[in-house]
C-alpha positions in Angstrom: 25.7 11.7 -5.5 28.0 8.5 -3.6 29.2 6.8 -6.0 28.1 3.1 -4.6 30.0 -0.3 -5.1 28.1 -3.6 -5.8 27.1 -4.3 -2.7 26.1 -1.3 -1.3 24.2 -0.6 -5.1 22.4 -3.7 -4.4 21.7 -3.5 -0.3 20.0 0.1 -1.9 18.1 -1.2 -4.5 16.3 -4.2 -2.3 15.5 -2.3 0.3 13.7 0.8 -2.2 12.3 -2.7 -4.2 10.3 -3.3 -1.4 8.2 0.4 -1.4 8.2 -0.2 -5.0 4.7 -1.7 -6.3 3.5 0.7 -8.8 -0.3 2.1 -8.2 -3.1 3.1 -10.9 -2.6 6.6 -10.3 1.1 6.7 -11.2 1.6 8.8 -14.2 4.3 6.6 -14.7 7.7 4.2 -12.9 9.9 7.2 -12.1 7.0 8.6 -10.2 6.2 5.3 -8.4 10.4 5.2 -8.0 10.6 8.0 -6.1 7.3 7.3 -4.1 9.0 4.3 -2.6 12.5 5.7 -2.6 10.5 8.0 -0.4 8.5 5.6 2.2 11.4 3.7 2.5 13.8 6.5 3.5 11.1 7.6 6.1 10.5 3.9 7.4 14.1 3.7 8.2 14.5 7.5 9.8 12.1 5.5 12.2 13.9 2.8 12.8 16.8 5.1 13.9 14.7 7.5 15.5 13.0 4.3 17.6 17.1 2.9 18.3 18.5 6.4 19.0 15.5 5.9 22.0 16.6 3.1 23.1 18.1 3.4 26.6 21.6 1.0 28.2 18.7 -0.6 30.6 16.3 -1.3 28.4 18.6 -3.0 26.0 19.7 -5.2 28.7 16.8 -5.6 30.3 15.2 -9.5 30.2 11.6 -8.5 28.9 13.9 -7.0 25.9 15.9 -10.1 24.5 14.5 -13.5 23.4 
């Protein structure tokens, strides 16, 4: 397991915390944490996939900018 410095740890915890909403059917906080971590990672993977699919032409088009 990778040793994180305090800033990296805080950043990772904040990302997981955005998905950490214990549900009634979850037996304990560990189950809720594991689900939240899984959902967070799935979301980040989707974001990476979307970023990887952007072409230079799309990046520089007027429609892609504010």
